C-alpha positions in Angstrom: 2.3 32.5 23.4 2.4 28.9 22.7 0.3 27.9 19.7 -1.2 24.5 19.7 -0.6 22.4 16.6 -4.0 21.5 14.8 -4.7 18.1 13.6 -7.3 17.4 11.0 -9.7 14.1 11.2 -10.0 11.9 8.4 -13.5 13.5 7.6 -12.2 16.9 7.3 -9.5 15.4 5.0 -11.9 14.1 2.7 -13.7 17.2 2.4 -10.3 19.5 1.8 -9.2 17.0 -1.0 -12.4 17.6 -2.9 -11.8 21.2 -3.2 -10.7 22.4 -6.6 -7.3 23.7 -5.6 -6.4 19.8 -4.5 -7.6 18.4 -7.9 -4.2 17.9 -9.4 -2.4 17.0 -6.2 -2.0 13.5 -4.4 -2.4 13.8 -0.9 -2.2 11.5 2.2 -3.4 12.2 5.9 -0.6 11.1 8.3 -1.4 11.5 11.7 -3.6 14.3 11.3 -1.3 16.0 8.8 -1.7 16.8 5.2 1.4 15.4 3.2 2.1 15.6 -0.6 2.8 12.4 -2.3 4.9 12.5 -5.7 3.7 10.7 -8.8 5.2 7.4 -9.4 8.2 6.8 -12.2 7.4 4.5 -15.2 9.4 1.5 -13.3 7.0 1.9 -10.3 4.2 2.0 -12.6 5.4 -1.1 -14.5 5.7 -3.1 -11.6 2.8 -2.0 -10.2 0.6 -3.2 -13.2 2.5 -6.5 -13.6 2.3 -7.4 -9.8 -1.2 -6.4 -9.5 -2.3 -8.2 -12.3 -0.7 -11.2 -11.2 -2.1 -11.3 -7.6 -5.5 -10.1 -9.2 -5.6 -13.4 -11.6 -4.9 -15.4 -8.4 -7.5 -14.0 -6.1 -10.2 -13.9 -9.1 -9.3 -17.7 -10.0 -9.6 -19.1 -6.5 -12.7 -16.5 -5.5 -10.9 -15.0 -2.7 -11.9 -11.5 -2.6 -10.9 -8.2 -4.2 -7.6 -6.4 -5.3 -7.3 -2.6 -5.6 -4.3 -0.6 -6.7 -3.1 2.7 -7.7 -2.7 4.5 -4.1 -6.4 3.2 -3.0 -7.0 5.3 0.3 -7.3 3.2 3.4 -8.2 4.8 6.8 -5.7 3.3 8.7 -6.2 5.1 12.1 -8.7 6.9 13.8 -8.0 8.9 16.8 -10.3 10.9 19.0 -7.8 13.8 19.1 -8.0 14.0 15.4 -4.7 12.5 14.6 -6.3 10.3 11.7 -4.4 8.5 9.1 -5.5 7.8 5.5 -2.9 6.2 3.2 -2.7 5.4 -0.2 -1.7 1.7 -0.9 -0.1 0.6 -4.2 -1.8 -3.0 -4.3 -4.1 -4.1 -1.7 -6.0 -7.7 -1.3 -9.0 -7.4 0.7 -10.6 -11.0 1.3 -14.2 -11.6 1.1 -14.2 -12.6 4.9 -12.6 -9.2 5.8 -14.6 -6.9 3.0 -17.7 -8.7 1.9 -19.4 -5.3 0.4 -19.0 -3.9 -2.9 -16.4 -1.1 -3.5 -17.2 2.6 -3.2 -15.7 5.8 -4.1 -14.8 6.6 -0.3 -11.5 5.2 1.3 -11.7 1.9 2.8 -12.3 1.8 6.3 -10.7 -1.5 6.9 -7.3 -2.9 6.8 -6.4 -4.9 3.7 -5.4 -8.6 4.3 -2.2 -7.9 2.0 -0.5 -4.4 1.3 2.0 -4.1 -1.3 4.3 -0.8 -1.5 6.7 -0.2 -4.6 9.3 2.0 -3.2 10.1 5.1 -5.4 13.4 7.2 -5.2 11.0 10.1 -3.2 10.1 7.5 -0.5 11.9 8.1 2.7 13.0 5.1 4.7 11.4 6.4 7.9 8.1 7.0 6.1 8.0 3.4 4.9 8.9 2.3 8.2 5.9 4.3 9.6 3.7 2.9 7.0 4.6 -0.5 7.5 3.8 0.1 11.5 0.4 1.9 10.6 -0.6 -1.1 8.3 0.4 -3.7 11.1 -1.5 -1.7 13.7 -4.3 -1.6 11.4 -4.6 -5.3 11.3 -3.1 -5.8 8.0 -1.5 -9.6 8.0 1.0 -9.2 5.4 3.2 -6.6 3.6 5.4 -6.6 1.0 7.7 -3.9 0.2 9.3 -4.0 -3.0 12.3 -2.5 -3.7 13.2 -1.9 -7.8 16.9 -0.7 -7.5 17.7 -3.6 -5.1 15.5 -5.9 -7.0 14.3 -7.4 -3.6 11.4 -7.6 -1.6 10.9 -7.0 2.2 8.3 -9.4 3.6 6.6 -7.9 6.9 4.0 -9.5 9.0 3.2 -9.6 13.1 5.9 -12.4 13.3 8.4 -10.5 12.0 10.4 -9.3 8.7 12.5 -11.0 6.0 14.1 -9.9 2.9 13.8 -11.9 -0.3 16.4 -11.6 -3.2 16.0 -12.2 -7.2 16.6 -16.1 -6.5 14.0 -16.4 -3.6 10.2 -16.9 -4.2 7.5 -14.8 -2.7 4.7 -16.6 -0.9 1.3 -15.7 0.0 1.3 -17.8 3.0 -1.8 -18.0 5.1 -3.2 -14.9 3.4 -2.9 -16.0 -0.4 -2.8 -19.8 0.4 -0.8 -21.3 -2.9 0.2 -18.0 -4.3 4.1 -18.3 -5.1 5.9 -15.9 -7.5 9.7 -15.8 -8.3 11.0 -12.5 -7.3 12.9 -11.9 -10.3 9.3 -11.8 -12.2 8.4 -8.8 -10.3 11.0 -6.8 -12.0 11.4 -5.3 -15.3 13.8 -7.7 -17.4 17.3 -6.2 -17.7 18.0 -4.7 -21.4 20.8 -6.9 -22.9 24.0 -5.3 -23.9 24.7 -5.2 -27.6 
C-alpha cells in the first residue's frame, strides 16, 4: 500500500501554530511541512539588534518604509497542491512602494525588498540555500546572509552573489540607496587579550 504524503497549506499552518501545544515552539512551514527552528544564541541576537537598529535608523531617517525583525513570518510561496512556505526572517525591510499598509499580527504576504539572515550553528547549508532561493523566487531584491563565525556577509540578488569580508563595506545598492556599512561593524568586537 502506498501512502501519499500530506502537505498542509499556509492557512492550515496558521491554525495549527495557535494551538496551546505549540505555544513555546518556533515553527516554519517549508514546502508544506512543519519544521522546528531552534532559538538563537546570544551572538546571533546581538548582531540582530545591532544590524536591525542600523537599518531601521537609515530607513526611518529617509522615510523609505518599515523594518521588522526577530523571525517575522513571511508567506513566500503558496501552491495549489498545498506545498506552501512561511519562513521567519531575522531582519526584513519593506519599502512603502511594496507594502504601504500598516503591520498586522498576521504573516506578511509580500516578499521583503531586503532580507537579512544571521547564520547560527544549527542552520544547515542546504536550508540556507533553499531559503535564499525561496526569497528570490518570491521577489526579494537583496539578501544578506551574515556568517558570525567567518565574520563575513554573502550578498545575493537576482544578478548573482558575492562575499564581503571585514575590510569590505555592505551597500544597500538600489534597495537602500546610500546605505553603506563596514562589514566589521556588524560583528561584536573581539575581546582584547590581557
